DRENTI-851179 format. One line per 8 residues: number of its first residue (from 1); for each residue x, y, z of N, C-alpha, C. Coordinates in nm, 4 decimals. Example, Ala and Ser with C-alpha at 12.3 -4.5 7.8 and 13.67 -1.06 7.14 Angstrom:
2
1> 1.3190/-0.5690/0.7800/1.2300/-0.4500/0.7800/1.3200/-0.3300/0.7800; 1.2850/-0.2250/0.7080/1.3670/-0.1060/0.7140/1.2900/0.0030/0.7870
***
This chain:
98
1> 0.0856/-0.1179/0.0000/0.0000/0.0000/0.0000/0.0898/0.1237/0.0000; 0.0599/0.2166/-0.0856/0.1403/0.3383/-0.0947/0.1047/0.4351/0.0176; 0.1883/0.5380/0.0349/0.1604/0.6404/0.1357/0.0269/0.7096/0.1082; -0.0012/0.7355/-0.0182/-0.1256/0.8027/-0.0553/-0.2465/0.7164/-0.0194; -0.2380/0.5877/-0.0491/-0.3480/0.4967/-0.0165/-0.3664/0.4849/0.1341; -0.2547/0.4741/0.2080/-0.2608/0.4657/0.3538/-0.3238/0.5915/0.4116; -0.2827/0.7081/0.3624/-0.3374/0.8343/0.4114/-0.4872/0.8423/0.3838; -0.5291/0.7984/0.2664/-0.6709/0.8016/0.2308/-0.7515/0.7087/0.3206
9> -0.7007/0.5886/0.3453/-0.7702/0.4935/0.4319/-0.7825/0.5498/0.5725; -0.6739/0.6031/0.6264/-0.6755/0.6577/0.7618/-0.7709/0.7762/0.7707; -0.7674/0.8653/0.6740/-0.8566/0.9817/0.6705/-1.0024/0.9366/0.6718; -1.0352/0.8382/0.5884/-1.1718/0.7890/0.5796/-1.2159/0.7208/0.7088; -1.1263/0.6467/0.7732/-1.1596/0.5803/0.8991/-1.1821/0.6815/1.0099; -1.0967/0.7822/1.0175/-1.1061/0.8822/1.1236/-1.2363/0.9615/1.1130; -1.2713/1.0022/0.9922/-1.3869/1.0889/0.9739/-1.5127/1.0156/0.9279; -1.5079/0.8826/0.9273/-1.6244/0.8000/0.8923/-1.6846/0.8431/0.7593
17> -1.6014/0.8548/0.6572/-1.6491/0.8889/0.5237/-1.6133/0.7762/0.4285; -1.6820/0.7757/0.3166/-1.6515/0.6753/0.2146/-1.5160/0.7078/0.1525; -1.4584/0.6116/0.0841/-1.3295/0.6305/0.0176/-1.3379/0.7506/-0.0757; -1.2438/0.8415/-0.0602/-1.2456/0.9629/-0.1425/-1.1571/0.9499/-0.2657; -1.1170/0.8305/-0.2991/-1.0360/0.8082/-0.4174/-0.8908/0.8466/-0.4011; -0.8457/0.8585/-0.2776/-0.7054/0.8900/-0.2533/-0.6740/1.0379/-0.2575; -0.7747/1.1227/-0.2449/-0.7511/1.2661/-0.2521/-0.7356/1.3311/-0.1148; -0.7092/1.2536/-0.0129/-0.6914/1.3097/0.1213/-0.5650/1.3949/0.1260
25> -0.5611/1.4864/0.2166/-0.4485/1.5774/0.2342/-0.3359/1.5032/0.3056; -0.2473/1.4437/0.2286/-0.1432/1.3556/0.2819/-0.0500/1.4263/0.3782; -0.0021/1.5440/0.3436/0.0913/1.6147/0.4319/0.0247/1.6485/0.5648; -0.1022/1.6850/0.5613/-0.1755/1.7154/0.6832/-0.1875/1.5933/0.7736; -0.2103/1.4775/0.7135/-0.2204/1.3542/0.7906/-0.0853/1.3207/0.8527; 0.0217/1.3395/0.7773/0.1556/1.3164/0.8324/0.1831/1.4109/0.9480; 0.1416/1.5364/0.9355/0.1598/1.6330/1.0447/0.0811/1.5914/1.1681; -0.0430/1.5481/1.1488/-0.1257/1.5058/1.2614/-0.0670/1.3822/1.3290
33> -0.0185/1.2874/1.2497/0.0430/1.1674/1.3075/0.1718/1.2028/1.3826; 0.2396/1.3079/1.3380/0.3624/1.3511/1.4038/0.3406/1.4049/1.5441; 0.2164/1.4385/1.5781/0.1861/1.4899/1.7121/0.1510/1.3772/1.8092; 0.1497/1.2543/1.7605/0.1119/1.1406/1.8439/0.2358/1.0644/1.8893; 0.2155/0.9724/1.9835/0.3282/0.8936/2.0318/0.3707/0.7922/1.9258; 0.4936/0.7475/1.9349/0.5446/0.6499/1.8386/0.4633/0.5204/1.8442; 0.4255/0.4796/1.9634/0.3474/0.3577/1.9805/0.2139/0.3684/1.9061; 0.1473/0.4830/1.9198/0.0197/0.5023/1.8518/0.0376/0.5019/1.7000
41> 0.1412/0.5689/1.6523/0.1666/0.5731/1.5074/0.1916/0.4340/1.4518; 0.2739/0.3562/1.5215/0.3067/0.2214/1.4737/0.1837/0.1314/1.4752; 0.1037/0.1416/1.5816/-0.0168/0.0588/1.5896/-0.1178/0.0966/1.4816; -0.1353/0.2260/1.4573/-0.2265/0.2688/1.3507/-0.1790/0.2196/1.2148; -0.0491/0.2296/1.1925/0.0060/0.1853/1.0646/-0.0126/0.0342/1.0482; 0.0130/-0.0408/1.1546/-0.0034/-0.1863/1.1474/-0.1486/-0.2231/1.1177; -0.2412/-0.1519/1.1792/-0.3830/-0.1831/1.1626/-0.4355/-0.1428/1.0251; -0.4082/-0.0181/0.9845/-0.4723/0.0341/0.8648/-0.3874/0.0278/0.7389
49> -0.2561/0.0197/0.7523/-0.1733/0.0077/0.6315/-0.1449/-0.1383/0.5996; -0.1138/-0.2157/0.7036/-0.0759/-0.3548/0.6806/-0.1869/-0.4547/0.7118; -0.3009/-0.4069/0.7643/-0.4161/-0.4936/0.7870/-0.3990/-0.5969/0.8967; -0.3135/-0.5679/0.9935/-0.2916/-0.6613/1.1045/-0.4137/-0.6622/1.1969; -0.4356/-0.7755/1.2626/-0.5450/-0.7856/1.3588/-0.4996/-0.7294/1.4924; -0.5957/-0.7047/1.5803/-0.5621/-0.6547/1.7137/-0.4751/-0.7553/1.7888; -0.5020/-0.8832/1.7681/-0.4226/-0.9874/1.8338/-0.2774/-0.9837/1.7860; -0.2568/-0.9674/1.6564/-0.1207/-0.9610/1.6018/-0.0469/-0.8365/1.6523
57> -0.1169/-0.7254/1.6575/-0.0561/-0.6014/1.7066/-0.0221/-0.6144/1.8541; -0.1153/-0.6717/1.9305/-0.0911/-0.6916/2.0738/0.0284/-0.7811/2.0996; 0.0415/-0.8863/2.0205/0.1541/-0.9788/2.0360/0.2865/-0.9068/2.0096; 0.2897/-0.8221/1.9071/0.4114/-0.7480/1.8730/0.4537/-0.6542/1.9860; 0.3563/-0.5931/2.0529/0.3858/-0.4978/2.1599/0.3850/-0.5604/2.2997; 0.3524/-0.6888/2.3067/0.3512/-0.7563/2.4360/0.2340/-0.7170/2.5242; 0.1221/-0.6845/2.4597/0.0009/-0.6498/2.5336/-0.1132/-0.7367/2.4835; -0.2254/-0.7305/2.5534/-0.3401/-0.8103/2.5116/-0.4070/-0.7496/2.3892
65> -0.4931/-0.8303/2.3289/-0.5689/-0.7861/2.2122/-0.6557/-0.6652/2.2478; -0.7177/-0.6698/2.3644/-0.8056/-0.5593/2.4037/-0.7275/-0.4312/2.4331; -0.6051/-0.4436/2.4841/-0.5214/-0.3256/2.5079/-0.4792/-0.2631/2.3755; -0.4429/-0.3446/2.2787/-0.4065/-0.2945/2.1458/-0.5252/-0.2223/2.0842; -0.6416/-0.2807/2.0950/-0.7635/-0.2188/2.0420/-0.7890/-0.0853/2.1104; -0.7718/-0.0827/2.2410/-0.7924/0.0396/2.3180/-0.6967/0.1510/2.2756; -0.5701/0.1167/2.2567/-0.4704/0.2160/2.2147/-0.5066/0.2715/2.0766; -0.5485/0.1846/1.9859/-0.5835/0.2275/1.8508/-0.7081/0.3157/1.8530
73> -0.8077/0.2784/1.9307/-0.9282/0.3599/1.9392/-0.8986/0.4965/2.0012; -0.8123/0.4979/2.1018/-0.7728/0.6247/2.1640/-0.6991/0.7122/2.0624; -0.6127/0.6513/1.9829/-0.5395/0.7253/1.8796/-0.6363/0.7819/1.7755; -0.7382/0.7053/1.7397/-0.8389/0.7538/1.6446/-0.9139/0.8739/1.7029; -0.9455/0.8676/1.8310/-1.0124/0.9814/1.8963/-0.9217/1.1037/1.8954; -0.7926/1.0821/1.9183/-0.6979/1.1932/1.9147/-0.6948/1.2565/1.7763; -0.7017/1.1755/1.6720/-0.7003/1.2284/1.5361/-0.8267/1.3074/1.5050; -0.9359/1.2764/1.5755/-1.0610/1.3502/1.5544/-1.0642/1.4819/1.6309
81> -0.9683/1.5021/1.7211/-0.9632/1.6260/1.7991/-0.9550/1.7445/1.7027; -1.0210/1.8563/1.7354/-1.0213/1.9716/1.6432/-0.8826/2.0182/1.5997; -0.7855/2.0177/1.6891/-0.6511/2.0612/1.6516/-0.5941/1.9732/1.5412; -0.6023/1.8407/1.5600/-0.5464/1.7497/1.4608/-0.6321/1.7432/1.3352; -0.7632/1.7556/1.3503/-0.8477/1.7520/1.2309/-0.8228/1.8750/1.1440; -0.7849/1.9867/1.2043/-0.7473/2.1039/1.1245/-0.6216/2.0738/1.0441; -0.5283/2.0002/1.1037/-0.4071/1.9640/1.0316/-0.4374/1.8756/0.9116; -0.5409/1.7932/0.9241/-0.5723/1.6972/0.8187/-0.6743/1.7495/0.7194
89> -0.7255/1.8684/0.7429/-0.8342/1.9202/0.6611/-0.7956/1.9367/0.5147; -0.8715/1.8764/0.4294/-0.8480/1.8918/0.2855/-0.8851/2.0327/0.2400; -0.9719/2.1004/0.3143/-1.0115/2.2363/0.2785/-0.8933/2.3312/0.2869; -0.7994/2.3069/0.3778/-0.6825/2.3916/0.3882/-0.5987/2.3851/0.2611; -0.5960/2.2692/0.2001/-0.5206/2.2537/0.0753/-0.5884/2.3352/-0.0360; -0.7210/2.3292/-0.0409/-0.7958/2.4010/-0.1435/-0.7804/2.5518/-0.1244; -0.7900/2.5978/0.0013/-0.7820/2.7403/0.0295/-0.6385/2.7921/0.0296; -0.5420/2.7020/0.0340/-0.4019/2.7420/0.0321/-0.3528/2.7969/0.1637
97> -0.4252/2.7708/0.2727/-0.3835/2.8180/0.4051/-0.3039/2.7112/0.4758; -0.2232/2.7532/0.5734/-0.1474/2.6594/0.6561/-0.1919/2.6688/0.7977
***
């Protein structure tokens, strides 16, 4: 999966929208992910880029399946926070604002 495809999948999952054809604001998503912990970034990538199950992710980090799920859900909530959602906003790309 390419970076563009991964960014589109993550954007769609965070905002509960249908696939936008890969037109998500990739740099904004990278900026938003940069504000999160390394553990959260790796778990999100494993789940949504590589399609790993919660059990597989938990095994890699030495935690239970439910703990891995909890960390990923918490990370998704963080991405929905207004500060991070502004970073990921595709409207900023259209308007040319930073």
